N, C-alpha and C positions, 0 to 999 in steps of 0.2 A: 351185947355183942351179937351181930347178925351174921348168920352163915348163909352163903349163897349156894344153892344146890344145883343151879344150872350153869355153873362156870365150865368153860371148855378148857381142857388140860393139854392143849397142843403147843404151848409156849416152848417147852424144851425140845420137842420134836422139830418144830419149825426152825429153831435156832441151830439144831444139829444139821438139818438139811441145808440151811443157808451156809453154814460153815463148810460143809462137804462140797457144795458148789464153788465156794470161794477157793478152797484148796485145789480143786480140779482146774479152775481157771488159771491159777498161779502156776500150776505144773505145766499146763499146755503152753502158757506164755514163756515159761523157763526153757522149754524145748524148742519153740518155734521162733522166738524173737532173734536169737543169735543167728539163725539160718537166714532170716529175712534181711538182717543187717549185712551179712556177707554177700547175699545175692544182690543187694543194692550196690554195694561197693564193686562187685564184679560187673554189674550193668554199667556203672560209670566207666570202668575200664574198657568195655566194649565200645562205648561212645567215644572215648579218648582215642582208641586205636583207629576208629573209622575216620576221625577228624585228621589224623596224621597219615592217612593212607597214601598221600602223594609222595611222601618220603620213604615209605616202607613197602617191602614186597609182601605178597600174600603169605608166603611161608613165615616171614618174620612177625606178621600180625598174628597168625595162628599160634606160633610159639609163644609170643608174649601173653596171649590170652590163656593158653594152657598153663604157663608158669604162674600167672596171677591166680588162676583157679587153684593151683597146687598150694600157693601161699595161704589162700583162704580156706583150704580143705574142702573144696567143692568138687564133686565128681564130674569134671568136664574133660572129655577126651577129644582128640583131633577130629574124630568122626562127628562130634556134636557141633562143630563150627562150620558154617557155610559162608564163604566169602565170594561175592560176585562183583566183578569190576565191569563197568560199562564205560562208554566213551568219556563221560564227564562226572560220573559219580560212582560210589561204592556202596554195597550193601553188606553188612556184617550181621549175621544171625547166629545165635547160639541157643540151642535147646538142650536141657539136661534135667534130670530128676534127682532129687535129694531124698533118700529114705529117712523118715523120722520115726524112731522107735518109741512106742508107747507100750505099757503093760498089756500084753495079749494081742497086739497087732502092730503092723508097720504101715505108716501112711506114706505114700509116694507123692511127694510135693513136686510138681512140674513147674519149671521156669522156662521162659522164652524171652530173650532179649534181642531186639532188632534195632540196628542203627543204619541210617541211610544219609550219606553226606556227599557233597560235591568234592571232586578231586581237583586240586590246583597244581 
């Protein structure tokens, strides 16, 4: 039986560090993926509202977007929505920040959705 004296004993430490990184990545994904999915659904609502702008007033578009944000539990207020009508097109822009809480700090995730469509 041969004993190797120059073996490095970092196998357990490397595995523990890898496992720690994996757990941190899963935790971050657990916190952020649902917010990203909601923000994407809200972005789709912004585009839908801008497409139907010919049939809706500015106030009804704003109300529909605030209601949709409330359903998705996104912190969007009337002041966060900018609607600009021009002769033949409309611009709907929404900017908001979602606080994401992590142990020890809160990350302020900023979103900006902008849709520009012709009005028929």
